[in-house]
C-alpha positions as a Markdown table, in Angstrom:
| # | Residue | x | y | z |
|---|---|---|---|---|
| 1 | Met | -60.5 | -121.2 | -148.8 |
| 2 | Asp | -58.0 | -123.3 | -150.7 |
| 3 | Lys | -56.1 | -120.2 | -151.9 |
| 4 | Leu | -55.8 | -118.7 | -148.2 |
| 5 | Thr | -52.4 | -117.6 | -147.6 |
| 6 | His | -52.6 | -115.6 | -144.2 |
| 7 | Leu | -54.7 | -116.8 | -141.3 |
| 8 | Asp | -54.1 | -114.9 | -137.8 |
| 9 | Leu | -56.4 | -116.3 | -135.2 |
| 10 | Arg | -54.2 | -115.3 | -132.0 |
| 11 | Gly | -56.2 | -114.3 | -128.9 |
| 12 | Met | -59.4 | -115.4 | -130.0 |
| 13 | Ala | -60.0 | -117.8 | -126.7 |
| 14 | Phe | -60.5 | -120.7 | -128.8 |
| 15 | Thr | -60.5 | -124.0 | -126.9 |
| 16 | Gly | -59.9 | -127.8 | -127.9 |
| 17 | Ser | -57.8 | -129.4 | -130.3 |
| 18 | Leu | -56.3 | -127.9 | -133.4 |
| 19 | Pro | -59.0 | -127.9 | -136.0 |
| 20 | Ser | -58.3 | -130.3 | -138.8 |
| 21 | Gln | -59.6 | -128.3 | -141.4 |
| 22 | Ile | -56.5 | -126.1 | -141.2 |
| 23 | Trp | -54.2 | -128.8 | -142.6 |
| 24 | Ser | -56.2 | -128.5 | -145.9 |
| 25 | Leu | -55.3 | -125.0 | -146.1 |
| 26 | Thr | -52.3 | -125.9 | -148.4 |
| 27 | Ala | -51.6 | -122.4 | -149.7 |
| 28 | Leu | -50.9 | -120.7 | -146.2 |
| 29 | Thr | -47.7 | -119.0 | -145.5 |
| 30 | Tyr | -48.6 | -117.5 | -142.4 |
| 31 | Leu | -50.6 | -119.3 | -139.5 |
| 32 | Asn | -50.6 | -117.7 | -136.1 |
| 33 | Leu | -53.1 | -119.5 | -133.3 |
| 34 | Ser | -51.1 | -118.0 | -130.5 |
| 35 | Asp | -52.7 | -116.9 | -127.0 |
| 36 | Asn | -55.6 | -119.1 | -127.3 |
| 37 | Tyr | -56.6 | -122.1 | -125.1 |
| 38 | Leu | -55.7 | -124.9 | -127.7 |
| 39 | Ser | -55.0 | -128.0 | -126.5 |
| 40 | Gly | -53.9 | -131.9 | -127.7 |
| 41 | Ser | -51.0 | -132.6 | -129.9 |
| 42 | Leu | -49.8 | -131.4 | -133.1 |
| 43 | Pro | -51.0 | -134.0 | -135.9 |
| 44 | Thr | -48.7 | -135.4 | -138.3 |
| 45 | Glu | -50.9 | -133.5 | -141.2 |
| 46 | Ile | -49.0 | -130.5 | -140.1 |
| 47 | Gly | -46.4 | -131.6 | -142.9 |
| 48 | Leu | -49.0 | -130.6 | -145.5 |
| 49 | Leu | -48.4 | -127.0 | -145.0 |
| 50 | Thr | -45.4 | -127.2 | -147.0 |
| 51 | Lys | -45.4 | -123.3 | -148.2 |
| 52 | Leu | -45.6 | -122.1 | -144.6 |
| 53 | Asn | -42.8 | -119.8 | -143.6 |
| 54 | His | -44.3 | -118.6 | -140.2 |
| 55 | Leu | -45.9 | -120.9 | -137.4 |
| 56 | Ser | -46.9 | -119.3 | -134.4 |
| 57 | Leu | -48.7 | -121.6 | -131.6 |
| 58 | Tyr | -47.3 | -120.3 | -128.4 |
| 59 | Gly | -49.5 | -119.7 | -125.4 |
| 60 | Asn | -51.6 | -122.5 | -125.7 |
| 61 | Ala | -51.9 | -126.0 | -123.6 |
| 62 | Leu | -50.5 | -128.1 | -126.5 |
| 63 | Thr | -49.0 | -131.5 | -125.5 |
| 64 | Gly | -47.1 | -134.3 | -127.0 |
| 65 | Ser | -44.1 | -134.3 | -128.9 |
| 66 | Leu | -43.2 | -132.4 | -132.2 |
| 67 | Pro | -44.0 | -134.6 | -135.2 |
| 68 | Ser | -41.1 | -135.9 | -137.6 |
| 69 | Glu | -43.1 | -134.3 | -140.4 |
| 70 | Ile | -42.3 | -130.7 | -139.1 |
| 71 | Gly | -39.2 | -131.4 | -141.3 |
| 72 | Leu | -41.4 | -131.1 | -144.4 |
| 73 | Leu | -42.0 | -127.4 | -143.6 |
| 74 | Thr | -38.6 | -126.2 | -145.5 |
| 75 | Arg | -39.7 | -122.9 | -146.1 |
| 76 | Leu | -40.3 | -122.3 | -142.7 |
| 77 | Val | -38.5 | -119.2 | -141.4 |
| 78 | Tyr | -40.1 | -118.7 | -137.9 |
| 79 | Leu | -41.1 | -121.4 | -135.7 |
| 80 | Gly | -42.7 | -120.5 | -132.3 |
| 81 | Ser | -44.5 | -122.7 | -130.2 |
| 82 | His | -43.3 | -121.6 | -126.7 |
| 83 | Asn | -45.3 | -121.7 | -123.4 |
| 84 | Asn | -47.1 | -124.8 | -124.0 |
| 85 | Ala | -46.6 | -128.3 | -122.8 |
| 86 | Leu | -44.6 | -130.0 | -125.7 |
| 87 | Ser | -42.8 | -133.1 | -124.6 |
| 88 | Gly | -40.4 | -135.5 | -126.2 |
| 89 | Ser | -37.3 | -134.9 | -128.1 |
| 90 | Leu | -36.4 | -132.5 | -130.7 |
| 91 | Pro | -36.7 | -134.7 | -134.0 |
| 92 | Ser | -33.6 | -134.9 | -136.0 |
| 93 | Glu | -36.0 | -133.9 | -139.1 |
| 94 | Ile | -36.0 | -130.5 | -137.7 |
| 95 | Gly | -32.4 | -130.1 | -139.3 |
| 96 | Leu | -34.2 | -130.0 | -142.5 |
| 97 | Leu | -35.3 | -126.5 | -141.8 |
| 98 | Thr | -32.5 | -124.7 | -143.1 |
| 99 | Lys | -34.1 | -121.4 | -143.8 |
| 100 | Leu | -35.2 | -120.7 | -140.2 |
| 101 | Thr | -34.3 | -117.5 | -138.7 |
| 102 | Gln | -35.9 | -118.1 | -135.2 |
| 103 | Ile | -36.6 | -121.0 | -133.2 |
| 104 | Val | -38.5 | -120.1 | -130.0 |
| 105 | Leu | -39.8 | -123.4 | -128.1 |
| 106 | Asn | -38.9 | -122.2 | -124.5 |
| 107 | Gly | -41.4 | -123.0 | -121.7 |
| 108 | Asn | -42.4 | -126.5 | -122.6 |
| 109 | Lys | -41.4 | -129.8 | -121.5 |
| 110 | Leu | -38.9 | -130.9 | -124.2 |
| 111 | Thr | -36.4 | -133.7 | -123.1 |
| 112 | Gly | -33.6 | -135.6 | -124.7 |
| 113 | Ser | -30.4 | -133.8 | -126.1 |
| 114 | Leu | -29.7 | -130.9 | -128.6 |
| 115 | Pro | -29.2 | -132.8 | -131.7 |
| 116 | Ser | -26.1 | -132.2 | -133.8 |
| 117 | Gln | -28.4 | -131.2 | -136.6 |
| 118 | Ile | -28.8 | -127.7 | -135.0 |
| 119 | Gly | -25.4 | -126.7 | -136.8 |
| 120 | Leu | -27.7 | -126.8 | -140.0 |
| 121 | Phe | -29.4 | -123.9 | -139.0 |
| 122 | Thr | -26.7 | -121.4 | -140.6 |
| 123 | Gly | -29.5 | -118.7 | -141.1 |
| 124 | Leu | -30.2 | -118.7 | -137.3 |
| 125 | Asn | -30.6 | -115.3 | -135.5 |
| 126 | Phe | -32.6 | -116.5 | -132.4 |
| 127 | Leu | -32.5 | -119.7 | -130.5 |
| 128 | Phe | -34.6 | -119.9 | -127.5 |
| 129 | Leu | -35.1 | -123.4 | -125.7 |
| 130 | Gly | -35.2 | -122.4 | -122.2 |
| 131 | Gly | -37.3 | -123.6 | -119.6 |
| 132 | Asn | -37.3 | -127.2 | -121.0 |
| 133 | Lys | -35.6 | -130.5 | -119.6 |
| 134 | Leu | -33.1 | -130.8 | -122.0 |
| 135 | Thr | -30.0 | -132.9 | -121.1 |
| 136 | Gly | -26.6 | -133.8 | -122.3 |
| 137 | Ser | -23.8 | -131.9 | -123.8 |
| 138 | Leu | -23.8 | -128.8 | -125.9 |
| 139 | Pro | -22.8 | -129.9 | -129.2 |
| 140 | Ser | -19.7 | -128.5 | -130.8 |
| 141 | Glu | -21.8 | -128.1 | -134.0 |
| 142 | Ile | -23.4 | -125.0 | -132.2 |
| 143 | Gly | -20.3 | -123.1 | -133.4 |
| 144 | Leu | -21.6 | -123.2 | -136.9 |
| 145 | Leu | -24.5 | -120.8 | -136.2 |
| 146 | Thr | -22.6 | -117.7 | -137.0 |
| 147 | Arg | -25.4 | -115.5 | -137.5 |
| 148 | Leu | -27.0 | -116.0 | -133.9 |
| 149 | Asn | -27.7 | -112.9 | -131.9 |
| 150 | Ala | -29.5 | -114.7 | -128.9 |
| 151 | Leu | -28.8 | -117.9 | -127.7 |
| 152 | Asp | -31.1 | -118.8 | -124.5 |
| 153 | Leu | -30.8 | -122.3 | -123.1 |
| 154 | Asn | -31.6 | -121.4 | -119.4 |
| 155 | Gly | -33.3 | -123.7 | -117.1 |
| 156 | Asn | -32.4 | -127.0 | -118.5 |
| 157 | Glu | -30.3 | -129.9 | -117.5 |
| 158 | Phe | -27.2 | -129.4 | -119.8 |
| 159 | Ser | -24.1 | -130.9 | -118.5 |
| 160 | Gly | -20.4 | -130.9 | -119.8 |
| 161 | Ser | -18.1 | -128.1 | -120.5 |
| 162 | Leu | -18.9 | -125.1 | -122.4 |
| 163 | Pro | -17.7 | -125.7 | -126.2 |
| 164 | Thr | -14.8 | -123.7 | -127.1 |
| 165 | Glu | -16.7 | -123.4 | -130.5 |
| 166 | Ile | -19.0 | -120.9 | -128.8 |
| 167 | Gly | -16.1 | -118.4 | -129.6 |
| 168 | Leu | -17.3 | -118.8 | -133.1 |
| 169 | Leu | -20.6 | -117.0 | -132.5 |
| 170 | Thr | -19.2 | -113.7 | -133.2 |
| 171 | Lys | -22.5 | -112.1 | -133.9 |
| 172 | Leu | -24.0 | -112.9 | -130.4 |
| 173 | Glu | -25.3 | -110.3 | -128.1 |
| 174 | Val | -27.2 | -112.4 | -125.6 |
| 175 | Leu | -25.9 | -115.7 | -124.1 |
| 176 | Gly | -28.0 | -117.3 | -121.2 |
| 177 | Leu | -26.8 | -120.8 | -120.0 |
| 178 | His | -28.2 | -120.2 | -116.5 |
| 179 | Asp | -29.7 | -122.8 | -114.1 |
| 180 | Asn | -28.1 | -125.8 | -115.8 |
| 181 | Ala | -25.6 | -128.2 | -114.6 |
| 182 | Leu | -22.6 | -127.3 | -117.0 |
| 183 | Ser | -19.1 | -127.7 | -115.4 |
| 184 | Gly | -15.6 | -126.8 | -116.3 |
| 185 | Asn | -14.0 | -123.7 | -116.9 |
| 186 | Leu | -15.1 | -120.7 | -118.7 |
| 187 | Pro | -13.2 | -121.2 | -121.9 |
| 188 | Ser | -10.9 | -118.1 | -122.9 |
| 189 | Gln | -12.7 | -118.3 | -126.5 |
| 190 | Ile | -15.4 | -116.4 | -124.6 |
| 191 | Gly | -13.5 | -113.2 | -125.2 |
| 192 | Leu | -14.2 | -113.4 | -129.1 |
| 193 | Leu | -17.8 | -112.6 | -128.4 |
| 194 | Thr | -17.2 | -108.8 | -128.6 |
| 195 | Gln | -20.8 | -107.8 | -129.5 |
| 196 | Leu | -22.2 | -109.4 | -126.3 |
| 197 | Asn | -24.6 | -107.2 | -124.2 |
| 198 | Asp | -25.7 | -110.2 | -121.6 |
| 199 | Leu | -23.5 | -113.2 | -120.4 |
| 200 | Val | -25.6 | -115.1 | -118.0 |
| 201 | Leu | -24.1 | -118.3 | -116.6 |
| 202 | Ile | -25.8 | -118.1 | -113.1 |
| 203 | Gly | -26.4 | -121.2 | -110.9 |
| 204 | Asn | -24.7 | -123.9 | -112.8 |
| 205 | Asp | -22.9 | -124.8 | -109.3 |
| 206 | Val | -19.8 | -126.8 | -111.2 |
| 207 | Leu | -18.4 | -124.2 | -113.6 |
| 208 | Thr | -15.3 | -123.5 | -111.9 |
| 209 | Gly | -11.5 | -122.1 | -112.5 |
| 210 | Asn | -10.2 | -118.8 | -112.8 |
| 211 | Leu | -12.1 | -116.0 | -114.7 |
| 212 | Pro | -10.1 | -115.7 | -118.0 |
| 213 | Ser | -8.7 | -112.4 | -118.6 |
| 214 | Gln | -10.3 | -112.6 | -122.1 |
| 215 | Ile | -13.4 | -111.4 | -120.3 |
| 216 | Gly | -12.1 | -107.8 | -120.5 |
| 217 | Leu | -12.5 | -108.0 | -124.3 |
| 218 | Leu | -16.4 | -107.9 | -123.9 |
| 219 | Thr | -16.1 | -103.9 | -123.9 |
| 220 | Thr | -20.3 | -103.7 | -124.9 |
| 221 | Leu | -21.2 | -106.2 | -122.0 |
| 222 | Ser | -23.8 | -104.4 | -119.8 |
| 223 | Tyr | -24.7 | -107.6 | -117.6 |
| 224 | Leu | -22.3 | -110.0 | -116.4 |
| 225 | Gly | -23.9 | -112.9 | -114.4 |
| 226 | Leu | -21.7 | -115.6 | -112.9 |
| 227 | Tyr | -23.1 | -116.0 | -109.3 |
| 228 | Gly | -23.7 | -119.3 | -108.0 |
| 229 | Asn | -20.8 | -121.2 | -109.5 |
| 230 | Thr | -17.3 | -122.3 | -108.1 |
| 231 | Phe | -15.3 | -120.0 | -110.1 |
| 232 | Asn | -12.3 | -119.0 | -108.2 |
| 233 | Gly | -9.1 | -117.4 | -108.1 |
| 234 | Ser | -8.5 | -113.5 | -108.1 |
| 235 | Leu | -10.8 | -111.2 | -110.1 |
| 236 | Pro | -8.8 | -110.1 | -113.2 |
| 237 | Ser | -7.7 | -106.4 | -113.5 |
| 238 | Glu | -9.3 | -106.3 | -117.2 |
| 239 | Ile | -12.8 | -106.5 | -115.6 |
| 240 | Gly | -12.0 | -102.5 | -115.4 |
| 241 | Leu | -12.4 | -102.8 | -119.2 |
| 242 | Leu | -16.1 | -103.5 | -118.8 |
| 243 | Thr | -17.1 | -99.8 | -118.9 |
| 244 | Lys | -20.7 | -100.2 | -120.4 |
| 245 | Leu | -21.6 | -102.9 | -117.2 |
| 246 | Asn | -24.8 | -102.0 | -115.4 |
| 247 | Val | -24.8 | -105.5 | -113.5 |
| 248 | Phe | -21.8 | -107.1 | -112.0 |
| 249 | Ala | -23.2 | -110.3 | -110.6 |
| 250 | Leu | -20.6 | -112.6 | -109.2 |
| 251 | Ser | -21.8 | -113.7 | -105.8 |
| 252 | Asn | -21.9 | -117.1 | -104.3 |
| 253 | Asn | -18.5 | -118.5 | -106.0 |
| 254 | Val | -15.1 | -118.7 | -104.5 |
| 255 | Phe | -13.4 | -115.7 | -105.5 |
| 256 | Thr | -10.2 | -114.8 | -103.5 |
| 257 | Gly | -7.7 | -111.9 | -103.2 |
| 258 | Ser | -8.4 | -108.3 | -103.2 |
| 259 | Leu | -11.0 | -106.1 | -105.3 |
| 260 | Pro | -9.0 | -104.7 | -108.1 |
| 261 | Ser | -9.0 | -100.9 | -108.2 |
| 262 | Glu | -9.7 | -101.1 | -111.9 |
| 263 | Ile | -13.3 | -101.6 | -110.5 |
| 264 | Gly | -13.6 | -98.0 | -110.4 |
| 265 | Leu | -13.5 | -97.8 | -114.1 |
| 266 | Leu | -17.1 | -99.1 | -114.1 |
| 267 | Thr | -18.7 | -96.0 | -113.9 |
| 268 | Thr | -21.9 | -97.1 | -115.1 |
| 269 | Leu | -22.6 | -99.7 | -112.7 |
| 270 | Asn | -25.9 | -100.1 | -110.8 |
| 271 | Tyr | -25.2 | -103.5 | -109.1 |
| 272 | Leu | -22.2 | -104.7 | -107.4 |
| 273 | Gly | -22.7 | -108.1 | -106.1 |
| 274 | Leu | -19.9 | -110.0 | -104.7 |
| 275 | His | -21.5 | -111.5 | -101.6 |
| 276 | Asn | -20.4 | -115.2 | -100.4 |
| 277 | Asn | -17.0 | -115.3 | -101.8 |
| 278 | Ser | -13.4 | -115.1 | -99.8 |
| 279 | Leu | -12.4 | -111.8 | -101.0 |
| 280 | Thr | -10.0 | -109.9 | -98.7 |
| 281 | Gly | -8.4 | -106.5 | -98.0 |
| 282 | Asn | -9.7 | -103.2 | -97.8 |
| 283 | Leu | -12.3 | -101.8 | -99.8 |
| 284 | Pro | -10.6 | -99.9 | -102.9 |
| 285 | Ser | -11.4 | -96.1 | -102.7 |
| 286 | Glu | -12.3 | -96.3 | -106.6 |
| 287 | Ile | -15.5 | -97.6 | -105.5 |
| 288 | Ser | -16.0 | -94.0 | -104.6 |
| 289 | Leu | -16.3 | -93.4 | -108.6 |
| 290 | Leu | -19.4 | -95.6 | -109.1 |
| 291 | Thr | -21.9 | -92.7 | -108.3 |
| 292 | Lys | -24.8 | -94.8 | -110.2 |
| 293 | Leu | -24.4 | -97.6 | -107.8 |
| 294 | Asn | -27.8 | -98.6 | -106.3 |
| 295 | Thr | -26.8 | -101.9 | -104.8 |
| 296 | Val | -23.6 | -102.8 | -102.9 |
| 297 | Ala | -23.7 | -106.5 | -101.9 |
| 298 | Leu | -20.3 | -107.5 | -100.3 |
| 299 | Ser | -21.4 | -109.5 | -97.3 |
| 300 | Thr | -19.8 | -112.8 | -96.4 |
| 301 | Asn | -16.3 | -112.1 | -97.3 |
| 302 | Asn | -13.1 | -111.3 | -95.4 |
| 303 | Phe | -12.9 | -107.5 | -96.1 |
| 304 | Ser | -11.1 | -105.6 | -93.6 |
| 305 | Gly | -9.9 | -102.2 | -92.6 |
| 306 | Ser | -12.4 | -99.2 | -91.8 |
| 307 | Leu | -15.9 | -98.2 | -93.4 |
| 308 | Pro | -14.1 | -95.0 | -95.4 |
| 309 | Ser | -15.7 | -91.9 | -95.2 |
| 310 | Trp | -15.8 | -91.7 | -99.3 |
| 311 | Ile | -18.8 | -94.4 | -99.0 |
| 312 | Val | -20.9 | -91.0 | -99.2 |
| 313 | Ser | -20.1 | -90.4 | -102.8 |
| 314 | Leu | -22.5 | -93.2 | -103.6 |
| 315 | Thr | -25.6 | -91.1 | -103.4 |
| 316 | Ala | -27.7 | -93.3 | -105.4 |
| 317 | Leu | -27.2 | -96.2 | -103.1 |
| 318 | Ser | -30.4 | -98.2 | -101.8 |
| 319 | Tyr | -28.7 | -101.1 | -100.6 |
| 320 | Leu | -25.4 | -101.5 | -98.5 |
| 321 | Gly | -24.7 | -104.9 | -97.4 |
| 322 | Leu | -21.2 | -105.3 | -95.7 |
| 323 | His | -22.3 | -107.9 | -93.1 |
| 324 | Tyr | -20.2 | -111.0 | -91.9 |
| 325 | Asn | -16.6 | -109.4 | -92.9 |
| 326 | Ala | -13.9 | -108.3 | -90.7 |
| 327 | Leu | -14.4 | -104.5 | -91.1 |
| 328 | Thr | -13.1 | -102.6 | -88.3 |
| 329 | Gly | -12.9 | -99.1 | -86.4 |
| 330 | Ser | -15.6 | -96.5 | -86.2 |
| 331 | Leu | -18.4 | -95.6 | -88.5 |
| 332 | Pro | -18.2 | -92.1 | -90.1 |
| 333 | Ser | -20.5 | -89.8 | -89.3 |
| 334 | Gln | -20.9 | -88.8 | -93.0 |
| 335 | Ile | -22.8 | -92.0 | -93.3 |
| 336 | Gly | -25.8 | -90.1 | -92.5 |
| 337 | Leu | -25.6 | -88.5 | -96.2 |
| 338 | Leu | -26.8 | -91.6 | -97.6 |
| 339 | Thr | -30.2 | -90.4 | -97.5 |
| 340 | Thr | -31.4 | -92.7 | -100.3 |
| 341 | Leu | -30.7 | -96.1 | -98.5 |
| 342 | Asn | -33.4 | -98.3 | -97.7 |
| 343 | Ser | -31.1 | -101.1 | -96.3 |
| 344 | Leu | -27.7 | -100.9 | -94.3 |
| 345 | Asn | -26.3 | -104.4 | -93.1 |
| 346 | Leu | -23.4 | -104.2 | -91.0 |
| 347 | Asn | -23.8 | -107.1 | -88.8 |
| 348 | Gly | -21.0 | -109.6 | -88.0 |
| 349 | Asn | -18.0 | -107.5 | -88.2 |
| 350 | Thr | -16.0 | -105.7 | -85.4 |
| 351 | Phe | -17.0 | -102.1 | -85.7 |
| 352 | Thr | -16.1 | -100.1 | -82.7 |
| 353 | Gly | -16.8 | -96.6 | -81.2 |
| 354 | Ser | -20.4 | -95.3 | -80.9 |
| 355 | Leu | -23.2 | -95.4 | -83.4 |
| 356 | Pro | -23.1 | -91.8 | -85.0 |
| 357 | Ser | -26.2 | -89.9 | -84.6 |
| 358 | Glu | -26.3 | -88.9 | -88.1 |
| 359 | Ile | -27.9 | -92.5 | -89.0 |
| 360 | Gly | -31.1 | -90.6 | -87.8 |
| 361 | Leu | -31.2 | -88.9 | -90.9 |
| 362 | Met | -31.5 | -91.9 | -93.0 |
| 363 | Ser | -35.2 | -91.6 | -93.2 |
| 364 | Lys | -35.9 | -94.1 | -96.0 |
| 365 | Leu | -34.2 | -97.0 | -94.0 |
| 366 | Asn | -36.3 | -99.9 | -93.6 |
| 367 | Asp | -33.9 | -102.4 | -92.7 |
| 368 | Leu | -30.9 | -101.7 | -90.3 |
| 369 | Thr | -28.7 | -104.4 | -88.6 |
| 370 | Phe | -25.6 | -103.7 | -86.5 |
| 371 | Tyr | -25.5 | -106.7 | -83.9 |
| 372 | Glu | -22.3 | -108.8 | -83.6 |
| 373 | Asn | -20.1 | -105.8 | -83.3 |
| 374 | Thr | -18.0 | -104.2 | -80.6 |
| 375 | Phe | -19.8 | -100.8 | -80.5 |
| 376 | Thr | -19.8 | -98.8 | -77.4 |
| 377 | Gly | -21.5 | -96.0 | -75.7 |
| 378 | Arg | -25.1 | -94.8 | -75.6 |
| 379 | Leu | -27.5 | -95.6 | -78.5 |
| 380 | Pro | -28.2 | -92.3 | -80.3 |
| 381 | Ser | -31.9 | -91.1 | -79.7 |
| 382 | Glu | -31.9 | -90.1 | -83.4 |
| 383 | Leu | -32.7 | -93.7 | -84.0 |
| 384 | Gly | -36.0 | -92.8 | -82.9 |
| 385 | Ser | -36.3 | -91.0 | -86.2 |
| 386 | Leu | -36.2 | -94.0 | -88.4 |
| 387 | Ile | -40.1 | -94.7 | -88.3 |
| 388 | Asn | -40.1 | -96.7 | -91.7 |
| 389 | Leu | -38.1 | -99.8 | -90.2 |
| 390 | Ser | -39.7 | -102.6 | -91.3 |
| 391 | Ser | -38.3 | -104.8 | -88.3 |
| 392 | Pro | -37.4 | -103.9 | -84.7 |
| 393 | Leu | -33.6 | -103.1 | -84.4 |
| 394 | Asp | -31.2 | -106.1 | -82.3 |
| 395 | Phe | -28.5 | -104.5 | -80.3 |
| 396 | Thr | -27.5 | -107.8 | -79.1 |
| 397 | Arg | -23.6 | -108.9 | -79.0 |
| 398 | Asn | -22.2 | -105.1 | -78.7 |
| 399 | Asp | -21.0 | -103.3 | -75.8 |
| 400 | Phe | -23.8 | -100.5 | -75.7 |
| 401 | Ser | -24.4 | -98.7 | -72.4 |
| 402 | Cys | -28.0 | -97.9 | -70.7 |
| 403 | Pro | -30.2 | -96.4 | -70.9 |
| 404 | Ile | -31.9 | -97.0 | -74.4 |
| 405 | Pro | -33.8 | -93.9 | -75.7 |
| 406 | Gln | -37.6 | -94.3 | -75.6 |
| 407 | Asp | -38.5 | -93.9 | -79.0 |
| 408 | Ile | -36.3 | -96.6 | -80.3 |
| 409 | Tyr | -38.0 | -99.6 | -82.0 |
| 410 | Phe | -35.8 | -102.5 | -80.6 |
| 411 | Tyr | -36.4 | -106.5 | -80.6 |
| 412 | Lys | -33.3 | -107.5 | -78.8 |
| 413 | Ser | -30.7 | -105.9 | -76.2 |
| 414 | Asp | -28.2 | -107.5 | -74.1 |
| 415 | Ile | -27.4 | -103.8 | -72.8 |
| 416 | Cys | -29.4 | -103.6 | -69.7 |
| 417 | Glu | -30.6 | -106.0 | -67.0 |
| 418 | Ile | -34.1 | -104.8 | -66.6 |
| 419 | Thr | -35.5 | -104.3 | -63.0 |
| 420 | Asp | -37.4 | -101.2 | -63.8 |
| 421 | Ala | -38.8 | -100.2 | -67.1 |
| 422 | Asn | -37.9 | -96.4 | -66.5 |
| 423 | Asp | -34.6 | -97.2 | -65.7 |
| 424 | Phe | -34.2 | -99.2 | -69.1 |
| 425 | Leu | -35.9 | -96.6 | -71.3 |
| 426 | Glu | -35.3 | -92.9 | -71.4 |
| 427 | Thr | -37.4 | -90.3 | -73.2 |
| 428 | Ser | -36.6 | -88.9 | -76.3 |
| 429 | Ala | -37.4 | -85.6 | -77.6 |
| 430 | Val | -37.1 | -86.9 | -81.2 |
| 431 | Asn | -40.4 | -88.5 | -81.8 |
| 432 | Asn | -43.7 | -87.5 | -79.8 |
| 433 | Thr | -45.7 | -90.3 | -81.6 |
| 434 | Thr | -46.3 | -93.4 | -79.9 |
| 435 | Arg | -44.2 | -96.4 | -80.5 |
| 436 | Asn | -44.6 | -100.0 | -79.7 |
| 437 | Leu | -41.3 | -101.4 | -78.2 |
| 438 | Thr | -40.5 | -104.8 | -78.0 |
| 439 | Tyr | -38.0 | -106.7 | -75.9 |
| 440 | Leu | -37.4 | -110.4 | -76.1 |
| 441 | Gly | -41.1 | -110.9 | -76.6 |
| 442 | Ser | -42.1 | -108.2 | -74.3 |
| 443 | Asn | -44.7 | -105.4 | -75.2 |
| 444 | Ile | -43.8 | -101.9 | -73.9 |
| 445 | Thr | -45.8 | -98.9 | -75.0 |
| 446 | Thr | -44.3 | -95.7 | -74.6 |
| 447 | Thr | -46.0 | -92.0 | -75.0 |
| 448 | Asn | -43.8 | -89.2 | -75.1 |
| 449 | Ser | -42.5 | -89.0 | -71.6 |
| 450 | Ala | -44.9 | -91.3 | -69.7 |
| 451 | Leu | -44.4 | -95.3 | -69.7 |
| 452 | Glu | -47.7 | -97.2 | -70.0 |
| 453 | Gly | -48.2 | -100.9 | -70.2 |
| 454 | Ser | -46.5 | -103.8 | -68.7 |
| 455 | Val | -43.7 | -106.1 | -69.2 |
| 456 | Asp | -45.6 | -109.3 | -69.7 |
| 457 | Ser | -42.5 | -111.8 | -69.7 |
| 458 | Leu | -38.9 | -112.0 | -70.3 |
| 459 | Ser | -37.1 | -115.0 | -71.8 |
């Protein structure tokens, strides 16, 4: 056994503490005890395994801190102890492990700051420390990790600004700094990371300032996640250079100005998320070029103008959220061609005219909201065809006229004063099935042309 070099016991359902016999296997170069139920702390004797180049302990219930003796494993190339309950600070001795290419310690309870010795890992390809309780500023020495492909520090409590030295990590493909407490502006040096696929700075709250025009240099970017910060100013036209983007998630910021027409160059985009900003102006017609869009989330801005008929070009659309803007005019009848839509939210605008009957063609709709507008006329009986709605319709704060077609599944209406249920509802030929209708807490059951049931109460 003293000559054993490779020990792989992953997924064997072992329990209890790490067996002391392991530390006598000083010829080991590979040790994998991951995906078991091991508990307790790492003993100082781990420093005896000086020939180790691979140490995998992930997916157990290990506790306590990383012993300083970890620094004796100077041949270590891979250190993986993620998804445990390790605590305490990273020992400064970890800086002695200069051959490391991967550090994977995410999903623990590590505390303290990221030591400046992190800059000694000049051969590091992957640094994963997400989901811990690390604090303090990101050290400028992080810029020395010039071979890094992925840096994931999400879900910690890092504060301070993003160091300009981040721009030295020119081989970086993934930068995940979301859910921290970073502040300040996004440095222009971010534009030097020309191999980035994912830039995720979501939920730092106090990242602020304008989005630098250098963002347009990240031409390999597929995921841009900046929502949940306080970025402001206009969106730079250079975003049109990000032609490989799949996800554009900039919601919950303070962006102003209009949506640049260059948005139409992002023809691979699946997700367009800009809700909860202060954007203004008309929806640019160039959005019609984004035919792969699945989600358009533009609610809670100040967009104005009408809903253009080119919206029907977005034939892959599943979610269209335009609620709480300042949109006006009537809905184009062509909206019924969006037959892939699951959710259509138009409430909180000033749309006028009648609801087009073609909405009834959108048979996959499970969420439809259009209250708080100035729609007029009769509700189209074709709304009764929307049998997949997950919640009843709310017609309130519009100017619809009586009566309501019998088959419509509704929750609230301020259209009619009910004196007689037959005056309030009319029979529709659209659907012969029984529908349960609710009006302000009342249950009304209708079957084809006959009204059965009672109005129990009105509130």
